[in-house]
Backbone and ligand atoms as CSV (ligand in chain L), in Angstrom:
chain,resi,resn,atom,element,x,y,z
A,1,MET,N,N,-73.619,-16.364,43.008
A,1,MET,CA,C,-74.091,-17.509,42.242
A,1,MET,C,C,-73.939,-17.185,40.800
A,2,HIS,N,N,-73.173,-17.836,40.040
A,2,HIS,CA,C,-72.902,-17.762,38.562
A,2,HIS,C,C,-74.182,-17.751,37.660
A,3,GLU,N,N,-75.092,-18.602,37.941
A,3,GLU,CA,C,-76.216,-18.682,37.008
A,3,GLU,C,C,-77.085,-17.586,37.065
A,4,LEU,N,N,-77.283,-17.005,38.241
A,4,LEU,CA,C,-78.088,-15.970,38.506
A,4,LEU,C,C,-77.638,-14.628,37.893
A,5,ALA,N,N,-76.304,-14.434,37.998
A,5,ALA,CA,C,-75.685,-13.400,37.247
A,5,ALA,C,C,-75.909,-13.438,35.816
A,6,LEU,N,N,-75.673,-14.550,35.301
A,6,LEU,CA,C,-75.779,-14.943,33.883
A,6,LEU,C,C,-77.311,-14.698,33.405
A,7,ALA,N,N,-78.177,-15.176,34.241
A,7,ALA,CA,C,-79.729,-15.021,33.969
A,7,ALA,C,C,-79.937,-13.450,33.802
A,8,GLN,N,N,-79.390,-12.646,34.724
A,8,GLN,CA,C,-79.529,-11.205,34.681
A,8,GLN,C,C,-79.045,-10.728,33.414
A,9,ASP,N,N,-77.938,-11.101,32.940
A,9,ASP,CA,C,-77.346,-10.706,31.692
A,9,ASP,C,C,-78.246,-10.937,30.603
A,10,ILE,N,N,-78.726,-12.243,30.504
A,10,ILE,CA,C,-79.595,-12.712,29.516
A,10,ILE,C,C,-80.942,-11.892,29.388
A,11,VAL,N,N,-81.466,-11.666,30.489
A,11,VAL,CA,C,-82.698,-10.769,30.560
A,11,VAL,C,C,-82.464,-9.462,29.958
A,12,GLU,N,N,-81.311,-8.834,30.574
A,12,GLU,CA,C,-80.989,-7.505,29.936
A,12,GLU,C,C,-80.756,-7.376,28.543
A,13,THR,N,N,-80.144,-8.453,28.032
A,13,THR,CA,C,-79.899,-8.530,26.614
A,13,THR,C,C,-81.048,-8.486,25.783
A,14,ILE,N,N,-82.079,-9.393,26.281
A,14,ILE,CA,C,-83.260,-9.558,25.625
A,14,ILE,C,C,-84.038,-8.215,25.632
A,15,ASN,N,N,-83.946,-7.610,26.713
A,15,ASN,CA,C,-84.664,-6.414,26.948
A,15,ASN,C,C,-84.022,-5.195,26.082
A,16,GLU,N,N,-82.835,-5.192,25.832
A,16,GLU,CA,C,-82.205,-4.220,24.971
A,16,GLU,C,C,-82.358,-4.589,23.454
A,17,LYS,N,N,-82.216,-5.913,23.069
A,17,LYS,CA,C,-82.206,-6.234,21.669
A,17,LYS,C,C,-83.533,-6.727,21.114
A,18,VAL,N,N,-84.402,-7.255,21.914
A,18,VAL,CA,C,-85.590,-7.813,21.419
A,18,VAL,C,C,-86.888,-7.040,21.608
A,19,THR,N,N,-87.029,-6.683,22.822
A,19,THR,CA,C,-88.203,-5.908,23.081
A,19,THR,C,C,-88.088,-5.126,24.490
A,20,ASP,N,N,-88.488,-3.863,24.455
A,20,ASP,CA,C,-88.430,-3.237,25.737
A,20,ASP,C,C,-89.472,-3.565,26.634
A,21,ASP,N,N,-90.544,-4.256,26.189
A,21,ASP,CA,C,-91.710,-4.715,26.985
A,21,ASP,C,C,-91.582,-6.149,27.415
A,22,LEU,N,N,-91.080,-6.495,28.472
A,22,LEU,CA,C,-90.849,-7.882,28.796
A,22,LEU,C,C,-92.126,-8.753,28.985
A,23,ARG,N,N,-93.159,-8.021,28.999
A,23,ARG,CA,C,-94.440,-8.672,29.317
A,23,ARG,C,C,-94.993,-9.312,27.951
A,24,LYS,N,N,-94.257,-8.953,26.709
A,24,LYS,CA,C,-94.678,-9.610,25.524
A,24,LYS,C,C,-94.027,-10.965,25.186
A,25,ILE,N,N,-93.047,-11.150,26.082
A,25,ILE,CA,C,-92.185,-12.328,25.794
A,25,ILE,C,C,-92.833,-13.599,26.365
A,26,SER,N,N,-93.035,-14.624,25.494
A,26,SER,CA,C,-93.681,-15.972,25.793
A,26,SER,C,C,-92.647,-16.975,25.963
A,27,ASN,N,N,-91.655,-17.044,25.276
A,27,ASN,CA,C,-90.664,-18.185,25.172
A,27,ASN,C,C,-89.188,-17.695,25.047
A,28,ILE,N,N,-88.434,-18.248,25.664
A,28,ILE,CA,C,-86.971,-17.883,25.549
A,28,ILE,C,C,-86.301,-19.318,25.269
A,29,ASN,N,N,-85.610,-19.340,24.152
A,29,ASN,CA,C,-84.852,-20.537,23.817
A,29,ASN,C,C,-83.342,-20.331,23.962
A,30,LEU,N,N,-82.717,-21.121,24.641
A,30,LEU,CA,C,-81.214,-20.870,24.884
A,30,LEU,C,C,-80.566,-22.225,24.515
A,31,GLU,N,N,-79.218,-22.005,24.124
A,31,GLU,CA,C,-78.427,-23.273,24.090
A,31,GLU,C,C,-77.206,-23.105,24.965
A,32,VAL,N,N,-77.010,-24.098,25.710
A,32,VAL,CA,C,-75.934,-24.098,26.764
A,32,VAL,C,C,-74.919,-25.348,26.388
A,33,GLY,N,N,-73.696,-25.015,26.206
A,33,GLY,CA,C,-72.788,-25.931,26.042
A,33,GLY,C,C,-72.414,-26.822,27.215
A,34,ALA,N,N,-72.173,-28.158,26.997
A,34,ALA,CA,C,-71.972,-29.060,28.045
A,34,ALA,C,C,-70.679,-28.591,28.937
A,35,PHE,N,N,-69.719,-27.930,28.303
A,35,PHE,CA,C,-68.449,-27.469,28.980
A,35,PHE,C,C,-68.508,-25.992,29.374
A,36,SER,N,N,-69.674,-25.411,29.262
A,36,SER,CA,C,-69.777,-23.959,29.639
A,36,SER,C,C,-69.757,-23.722,30.986
A,37,GLY,N,N,-69.958,-24.819,31.957
A,37,GLY,CA,C,-69.771,-24.590,33.308
A,37,GLY,C,C,-71.195,-24.088,33.948
A,38,VAL,N,N,-72.152,-24.067,33.195
A,38,VAL,CA,C,-73.505,-23.581,33.506
A,38,VAL,C,C,-74.491,-24.821,33.651
A,39,VAL,N,N,-75.252,-24.797,34.786
A,39,VAL,CA,C,-76.260,-25.759,35.042
A,39,VAL,C,C,-77.434,-25.230,34.443
A,40,PRO,N,N,-77.957,-26.042,33.333
A,40,PRO,CA,C,-79.132,-25.422,32.640
A,40,PRO,C,C,-80.217,-25.192,33.350
A,41,GLU,N,N,-80.554,-26.104,34.392
A,41,GLU,CA,C,-81.634,-26.083,35.211
A,41,GLU,C,C,-81.638,-24.819,36.171
A,42,SER,N,N,-80.466,-24.589,36.619
A,42,SER,CA,C,-80.274,-23.390,37.497
A,42,SER,C,C,-80.558,-22.182,36.707
A,43,LEU,N,N,-80.054,-22.108,35.497
A,43,LEU,CA,C,-80.098,-20.927,34.616
A,43,LEU,C,C,-81.533,-20.540,34.343
A,44,ALA,N,N,-82.183,-21.757,33.953
A,44,ALA,CA,C,-83.721,-21.509,33.621
A,44,ALA,C,C,-84.440,-20.993,34.850
A,45,PHE,N,N,-84.117,-21.525,36.049
A,45,PHE,CA,C,-84.795,-21.292,37.261
A,45,PHE,C,C,-84.442,-19.670,37.504
A,46,GLY,N,N,-83.085,-19.273,37.273
A,46,GLY,CA,C,-82.662,-17.873,37.467
A,46,GLY,C,C,-83.629,-16.894,36.602
A,47,ILE,N,N,-83.693,-17.201,35.332
A,47,ILE,CA,C,-84.459,-16.409,34.422
A,47,ILE,C,C,-85.948,-16.356,34.824
A,48,GLU,N,N,-86.450,-17.439,35.195
A,48,GLU,CA,C,-87.822,-17.541,35.583
A,48,GLU,C,C,-88.165,-16.596,36.884
A,49,THR,N,N,-87.044,-16.648,37.737
A,49,THR,CA,C,-87.183,-16.041,39.013
A,49,THR,C,C,-87.218,-14.420,38.816
A,50,ILE,N,N,-86.322,-14.049,37.671
A,50,ILE,CA,C,-86.229,-12.694,37.454
A,50,ILE,C,C,-87.639,-12.084,36.810
A,51,PHE,N,N,-88.167,-12.906,35.915
A,51,PHE,CA,C,-89.379,-12.659,35.308
A,51,PHE,C,C,-90.466,-12.536,36.419
A,52,ALA,N,N,-90.459,-13.365,37.372
A,52,ALA,CA,C,-91.418,-13.408,38.504
A,52,ALA,C,C,-91.343,-12.257,39.322
A,53,ASP,N,N,-89.967,-11.826,39.569
A,53,ASP,CA,C,-89.694,-10.541,40.263
A,53,ASP,C,C,-90.330,-9.322,39.602
A,54,LYS,N,N,-90.190,-9.316,38.243
A,54,LYS,CA,C,-90.780,-8.215,37.433
A,54,LYS,C,C,-92.351,-8.205,37.198
A,55,LYS,N,N,-92.945,-9.296,37.949
A,55,LYS,CA,C,-94.317,-9.535,37.732
A,55,LYS,C,C,-94.824,-9.781,36.410
A,56,VAL,N,N,-93.962,-10.634,35.658
A,56,VAL,CA,C,-94.250,-11.162,34.308
A,56,VAL,C,C,-94.406,-12.548,34.379
A,57,PRO,N,N,-95.737,-13.079,34.366
A,57,PRO,CA,C,-95.898,-14.554,34.575
A,57,PRO,C,C,-95.814,-15.220,33.326
A,58,GLY,N,N,-95.702,-16.469,33.357
A,58,GLY,CA,C,-95.857,-17.358,32.119
A,58,GLY,C,C,-94.831,-17.356,31.106
A,59,VAL,N,N,-93.574,-16.936,31.380
A,59,VAL,CA,C,-92.476,-17.062,30.522
A,59,VAL,C,C,-91.774,-18.334,30.481
A,60,LYS,N,N,-91.729,-19.073,29.487
A,60,LYS,CA,C,-91.218,-20.370,29.396
A,60,LYS,C,C,-89.724,-20.300,28.788
A,61,VAL,N,N,-88.867,-20.945,29.676
A,61,VAL,CA,C,-87.525,-20.931,29.230
A,61,VAL,C,C,-87.185,-22.373,28.763
A,62,THR,N,N,-86.788,-22.508,27.622
A,62,THR,CA,C,-86.309,-23.804,27.036
A,62,THR,C,C,-84.814,-23.823,26.896
A,63,ILE,N,N,-84.110,-24.810,27.328
A,63,ILE,CA,C,-82.687,-24.980,27.158
A,63,ILE,C,C,-82.310,-26.049,26.517
A,64,VAL,N,N,-81.428,-25.961,25.415
A,64,VAL,CA,C,-81.106,-27.136,24.652
A,64,VAL,C,C,-79.504,-27.295,25.124
A,65,LYS,N,N,-79.209,-28.429,25.446
A,65,LYS,CA,C,-77.808,-28.774,25.847
A,65,LYS,C,C,-77.042,-29.102,24.602
A,66,VAL,N,N,-75.873,-28.347,24.404
A,66,VAL,CA,C,-75.175,-28.641,23.200
A,66,VAL,C,C,-73.998,-29.546,23.712
A,67,PRO,N,N,-73.694,-30.623,23.029
A,67,PRO,CA,C,-72.540,-31.433,23.399
A,67,PRO,C,C,-71.316,-30.808,22.966
A,68,THR,N,N,-70.327,-31.190,23.716
A,68,THR,CA,C,-68.870,-30.739,23.341
A,68,THR,C,C,-68.325,-31.488,22.245
A,69,ILE,N,N,-68.067,-30.934,21.173
A,69,ILE,CA,C,-67.482,-31.565,19.994
A,69,ILE,C,C,-65.959,-30.999,19.832
A,70,ALA,N,N,-65.137,-31.905,19.799
A,70,ALA,CA,C,-63.753,-31.643,19.611
A,70,ALA,C,C,-63.174,-32.035,18.199
A,71,CYS,N,N,-62.275,-31.328,17.578
A,71,CYS,CA,C,-61.694,-31.734,16.323
A,71,CYS,C,C,-60.205,-31.944,16.705
A,72,CYS,N,N,-59.832,-33.263,16.399
A,72,CYS,CA,C,-58.377,-33.534,16.628
A,72,CYS,C,C,-57.507,-33.314,15.507
A,73,THR,N,N,-56.253,-33.241,15.749
A,73,THR,CA,C,-55.287,-32.798,14.744
A,73,THR,C,C,-55.208,-33.847,13.536
A,74,CYS,N,N,-55.738,-35.151,13.914
A,74,CYS,CA,C,-55.746,-36.166,12.768
A,74,CYS,C,C,-57.078,-35.939,11.974
A,75,GLY,N,N,-57.823,-34.965,12.321
A,75,GLY,CA,C,-59.073,-34.774,11.449
A,75,GLY,C,C,-60.411,-35.263,12.051
A,76,LYS,N,N,-60.182,-36.171,13.010
A,76,LYS,CA,C,-61.488,-36.817,13.582
A,76,LYS,C,C,-62.266,-35.861,14.527
A,77,GLU,N,N,-63.504,-35.848,14.299
A,77,GLU,CA,C,-64.350,-35.016,15.141
A,77,GLU,C,C,-65.065,-35.981,16.195
A,78,TYR,N,N,-64.997,-35.648,17.528
A,78,TYR,CA,C,-65.636,-36.539,18.397
A,78,TYR,C,C,-66.299,-35.762,19.525
A,79,GLU,N,N,-67.184,-36.549,20.184
A,79,GLU,CA,C,-67.867,-35.738,21.405
A,79,GLU,C,C,-67.091,-36.011,22.566
A,80,LEU,N,N,-66.827,-35.097,23.309
A,80,LEU,CA,C,-66.013,-34.965,24.416
A,80,LEU,C,C,-66.801,-34.945,25.840
A,81,LYS,N,N,-66.891,-36.208,26.437
A,81,LYS,CA,C,-67.777,-36.265,27.531
A,81,LYS,C,C,-67.154,-35.936,28.811
A,82,GLU,N,N,-65.874,-35.860,28.811
A,82,GLU,CA,C,-65.074,-35.337,29.967
A,82,GLU,C,C,-63.721,-34.944,29.545
A,83,ILE,N,N,-63.207,-34.031,30.262
A,83,ILE,CA,C,-61.959,-33.205,29.719
A,83,ILE,C,C,-60.698,-34.049,29.350
A,84,PHE,N,N,-60.446,-35.089,29.991
A,84,PHE,CA,C,-59.461,-36.067,29.754
A,84,PHE,C,C,-59.572,-37.041,28.636
A,85,GLU,N,N,-60.627,-37.140,28.073
A,85,GLU,CA,C,-60.841,-37.905,26.917
A,85,GLU,C,C,-59.935,-37.661,25.810
A,86,THR,N,N,-59.484,-38.814,25.279
A,86,THR,CA,C,-58.497,-38.505,24.026
A,86,THR,C,C,-59.264,-38.812,22.805
A,87,CYS,N,N,-58.663,-38.707,21.655
A,87,CYS,CA,C,-59.250,-39.011,20.351
A,87,CYS,C,C,-59.501,-40.457,20.150
A,88,PRO,N,N,-60.565,-40.884,19.804
A,88,PRO,CA,C,-61.003,-42.388,19.735
A,88,PRO,C,C,-60.062,-43.014,18.533
A,89,VAL,N,N,-59.504,-42.216,17.773
A,89,VAL,CA,C,-58.711,-42.748,16.501
A,89,VAL,C,C,-57.264,-42.892,16.824
A,90,CYS,N,N,-56.613,-41.741,17.363
A,90,CYS,CA,C,-55.232,-41.672,17.548
A,90,CYS,C,C,-54.746,-41.460,18.956
A,91,ARG,N,N,-55.748,-41.482,19.920
A,91,ARG,CA,C,-55.366,-41.105,21.315
A,91,ARG,C,C,-54.761,-39.976,21.572
A,92,SER,N,N,-54.862,-38.876,20.704
A,92,SER,CA,C,-54.146,-37.628,20.979
A,92,SER,C,C,-54.962,-36.789,21.883
A,93,PHE,N,N,-54.295,-35.835,22.575
A,93,PHE,CA,C,-54.965,-34.922,23.448
A,93,PHE,C,C,-55.016,-33.593,22.512
A,94,GLU,N,N,-54.361,-33.442,21.538
A,94,GLU,CA,C,-54.368,-32.234,20.614
A,94,GLU,C,C,-55.630,-32.020,20.002
A,95,ARG,N,N,-56.300,-31.073,20.315
A,95,ARG,CA,C,-57.572,-30.900,19.688
A,95,ARG,C,C,-58.173,-29.386,19.794
A,96,LYS,N,N,-59.164,-29.122,19.033
A,96,LYS,CA,C,-59.723,-27.855,19.052
A,96,LYS,C,C,-61.173,-28.135,19.484
A,97,LEU,N,N,-61.675,-27.233,20.391
A,97,LEU,CA,C,-63.170,-27.404,20.700
A,97,LEU,C,C,-63.916,-26.739,19.573
A,98,ILE,N,N,-64.895,-27.403,19.083
A,98,ILE,CA,C,-65.850,-26.762,18.004
A,98,ILE,C,C,-67.062,-26.291,18.667
A,99,SER,N,N,-67.650,-26.978,19.710
A,99,SER,CA,C,-68.753,-26.554,20.399
A,99,SER,C,C,-68.679,-27.090,21.735
A,100,GLY,N,N,-69.413,-26.521,22.706
A,100,GLY,CA,C,-69.630,-27.036,24.028
A,100,GLY,C,C,-69.387,-25.922,25.096
A,101,MET,N,N,-68.865,-24.792,24.634
A,101,MET,CA,C,-68.512,-23.715,25.560
A,101,MET,C,C,-69.516,-22.634,25.460
A,102,GLU,N,N,-70.337,-22.699,24.592
A,102,GLU,CA,C,-71.220,-21.520,24.406
A,102,GLU,C,C,-72.538,-21.439,25.295
A,103,ILE,N,N,-72.879,-20.117,25.438
A,103,ILE,CA,C,-74.199,-19.813,26.128
A,103,ILE,C,C,-74.895,-18.835,25.145
A,104,LEU,N,N,-75.903,-19.356,24.445
A,104,LEU,CA,C,-76.381,-18.492,23.328
A,104,LEU,C,C,-77.900,-18.232,23.577
A,105,ILE,N,N,-78.370,-17.129,23.196
A,105,ILE,CA,C,-79.737,-16.802,23.149
A,105,ILE,C,C,-80.095,-17.221,21.602
A,106,LYS,N,N,-80.856,-18.389,21.582
A,106,LYS,CA,C,-81.194,-18.919,20.260
A,106,LYS,C,C,-82.305,-18.041,19.583
A,107,SER,N,N,-83.369,-18.006,20.312
A,107,SER,CA,C,-84.505,-17.165,19.906
A,107,SER,C,C,-85.514,-16.863,21.100
A,108,VAL,N,N,-86.139,-15.802,20.785
A,108,VAL,CA,C,-87.156,-15.353,21.757
A,108,VAL,C,C,-88.422,-15.051,21.106
A,109,GLU,N,N,-89.378,-15.697,21.572
A,109,GLU,CA,C,-90.721,-15.593,21.055
A,109,GLU,C,C,-91.573,-14.497,21.720
A,110,VAL,N,N,-92.179,-13.535,20.958
A,110,VAL,CA,C,-92.818,-12.449,21.469
A,110,VAL,C,C,-94.285,-12.516,21.004
A,111,SER,N,N,-95.126,-12.322,21.846
A,111,SER,CA,C,-96.477,-12.200,21.294
A,111,SER,C,C,-96.800,-10.925,20.955
A,112,GLU,N,N,-97.649,-10.718,19.805
A,112,GLU,CA,C,-97.954,-9.496,19.337
A,112,GLU,C,C,-99.440,-9.087,19.748
A,113,GLU,N,N,-99.672,-8.453,20.837
A,113,GLU,CA,C,-100.880,-8.122,21.012
A,113,GLU,C,C,-101.046,-6.790,21.813
L,1,ZN,ZN,ZN,-56.884,-38.165,16.434
């Protein structure tokens, strides 16, 4: 399952970069792009399951969904709701994705006691 492997990665990254004591973590804020292929609810569940396995209760996972924004060759930026959508101005398929593919650890709140 994709989300569970990803959840594992995220917890390991937090463990390495933020705190080696996972019990201090109270909140994890993530951003997940609409086109990242990840189901935010499954990812949150995966992370919560990992913390529960480690006997760390009460960690809250908040996931903000990031819309997919494309930039057309004509300069128009628009939200892409599905992959076959074209530019609303010139109907072109030529575009660059500005956001929507990312899976980011936005912030981690750690309680100091
Ligand atoms: Zn265009």
